[in-house]
MIVEX-316404 format. One record per residue (C-alpha): x, y, z. Coordinates in steps of 0.25 Angstrom, whole numbers, padded with zeros to 4 digits, always signed. Example, Ala and Ser with C-alpha at 12.3 -4.5 7.8 and 13.67 -1.06 7.14 Angstrom:
BEGIN
+0049-0018+0031 +0055-0004+0029 
END
This chain:
BEGIN
+0143-0019+0030 +0157-0013+0026 +0158-0013+0010 +0172-0010+0013 +0181-0018+0002 +0170-0023-0007 +0162-0017-0018 +0150-0024-0023 +0151-0033-0033 +0147-0029-0048 +0144-0035-0061 +0139-0048-0060 +0126-0055-0055 +0128-0050-0040 +0115-0049-0033 +0106-0057-0043 +0112-0073-0042 +0123-0080-0037 +0136-0079-0046 +0138-0091-0057 +0147-0096-0066 +0148-0088-0078 +0145-0075-0069 +0154-0063-0070 +0161-0062-0057 +0156-0049-0049 +0166-0038-0049 +0169-0031-0036 +0180-0023-0030 +0186-0026-0017 +0198-0024-0007 +0208-0037-0007 +0220-0041+0000 +0227-0037-0013 +0220-0023-0014 +0207-0018-0021 +0203-0027-0032 +0190-0030-0042 +0187-0044-0046 +0189-0039-0060 +0204-0036-0058 +0205-0051-0059 +0198-0052-0074 +0207-0058-0083 +0211-0070-0075 +0204-0080-0068 +0200-0078-0053 +0197-0087-0041 +0188-0078-0033 +0185-0084-0019 +0178-0080-0006 +0182-0086+0008 +0173-0086+0020 +0183-0078+0030 +0197-0075+0032 +0204-0081+0044 +0196-0094+0042 +0203-0108+0040 +0198-0113+0027 +0199-0100+0020 +0214-0099+0025 +0216-0113+0018 +0210-0109+0005 +0218-0096+0005 +0231-0102+0007 +0228-0113-0003 +0224-0102-0013 +0237-0094-0011 +0245-0107-0013 +0238-0110-0026 +0239-0095-0031 +0249-0098-0041 +0241-0109-0047 +0230-0099-0048 +0239-0090-0056 +0243-0100-0065 +0227-0102-0068 +0227-0086-0070 +0218-0087-0058 +0218-0075-0047 +0213-0078-0033 +0203-0069-0026 +0198-0071-0012 +0186-0064-0004 +0179-0064+0008 +0171-0053+0016 +0183-0052+0027 +0189-0038+0026 +0203-0035+0019 +0208-0034+0032 +0204-0048+0037 +0209-0054+0023 +0222-0047+0025 +0224-0052+0039 +0220-0065+0034 +0230-0066+0023 +0241-0062+0032 +0238-0072+0042 +0239-0083+0032 +0252-0078+0027 +0257-0076+0041 +0252-0091+0046 +0253-0099+0034 +0264-0092+0025 +0253-0090+0013 +0252-0078+0006 +0238-0076+0000 +0241-0070-0013 +0227-0067-0018 +0218-0055-0015 +0206-0057-0004 +0195-0048-0006 +0188-0042+0006 +0172-0041+0006 +0167-0036+0018 +0153-0031+0012 +0151-0045+0006 +0148-0038-0008 +0157-0047-0016 +0153-0060-0009 +0139-0057-0011 +0141-0052-0025 +0147-0067-0028 +0137-0074-0021 +0148-0077-0010 +0138-0074+0001 +0123-0073+0003 +0117-0060+0001 +0114-0060+0016 +0127-0066+0022 +0134-0058+0032 +0148-0065+0031 +0155-0075+0021 +0156-0087+0031 +0151-0097+0020 +0158-0091+0007 +0169-0100+0000 +0166-0097-0014 +0177-0097-0026 +0173-0091-0040 +0182-0094-0052 +0181-0080-0061 +0187-0081-0075 +0195-0070-0082 +0182-0063-0088 +0177-0063-0074 +0167-0073-0075 +0164-0084-0064 +0167-0097-0069 +0167-0106-0055 +0161-0105-0043 +0165-0114-0029 +0159-0113-0016 +0164-0120-0004 +0158-0119+0011 +0165-0113+0022 +0170-0125+0027 +0177-0131+0015 +0190-0125+0008 +0190-0123-0007 +0200-0132-0014 +0211-0123-0021 +0215-0135-0030 +0200-0135-0035 +0199-0120-0038 +0212-0122-0045 +0207-0133-0053 +0193-0125-0057 +0201-0113-0061 +0209-0122-0070 +0198-0130-0076 +0191-0116-0079 +0203-0111-0086 +0203-0124-0094 +0189-0125-0099 +0189-0110-0100 +0187-0108-0115 +0191-0122-0119 +0182-0132-0125 +0185-0141-0114 +0179-0143-0099 +0187-0149-0088 +0180-0162-0080 +0180-0166-0066 +0193-0163-0058 +0199-0159-0070 +0213-0152-0069 +0224-0148-0079 +0228-0159-0089 +0216-0168-0086 +0207-0171-0098 +0196-0160-0101 +0182-0162-0107 +0177-0158-0120 +0163-0151-0119 +0151-0160-0122 +0147-0161-0136 +0134-0154-0140 +0133-0160-0153 +0131-0175-0159 +0143-0173-0167 +0151-0167-0156 +0147-0179-0147 +0152-0189-0158 +0165-0181-0158 +0168-0183-0144 +0180-0191-0141 +0180-0194-0126 +0174-0205-0119 +0161-0200-0120 +0154-0188-0128 +0151-0181-0115 +0163-0183-0108 +0174-0180-0119 +0188-0179-0111 +0201-0174-0118 +0215-0172-0113 +0217-0158-0108 +0229-0153-0117 +0227-0138-0115 +0239-0133-0108 +0236-0118-0111 +0232-0115-0096 
END
């Protein structure tokens, strides 16, 4: 099996158990459509790292075009995009050129090649005995410190929602380091939720409709 273009991931929990929220994202170096990169090159900003089953497939093509069109919205959140599949660099380049020629959509973010499946396996995107990535459609939101903050998985037949991925990054940024949480379906400007009180005195100070569901207007405009 070829190892060209991929170096086994280092630093993390590779080989012991599946990655979880709160784990440090395993670092790696690989060739991409934008040149050789390390995952750690993205430290200092948010990162949406996602895999797709294969190049030249319809659902993946729809996702890549939607992500490209939303690139400026991710940039406003200081969130980079990084794709990956086990296809070779040359297959990646041919696919992205075809998307540009046939649909007029330029893919501005890098796409990692992983022909050895080393990165896929390090991230749990593949079973250790798998020989292809046909069932993989995984997304990881990684924070500026390199910590995995969210994991989202879809089956091969269902495309991801770019709007939901944007909302997820926005919600993580809003609740990060702040004394608030975001309720179901939260979008910027909607009410946020105070953390649940942990003392009797705090329960009595709660001002919302119920002490365990204490909402307040979101007045933070610093994001």
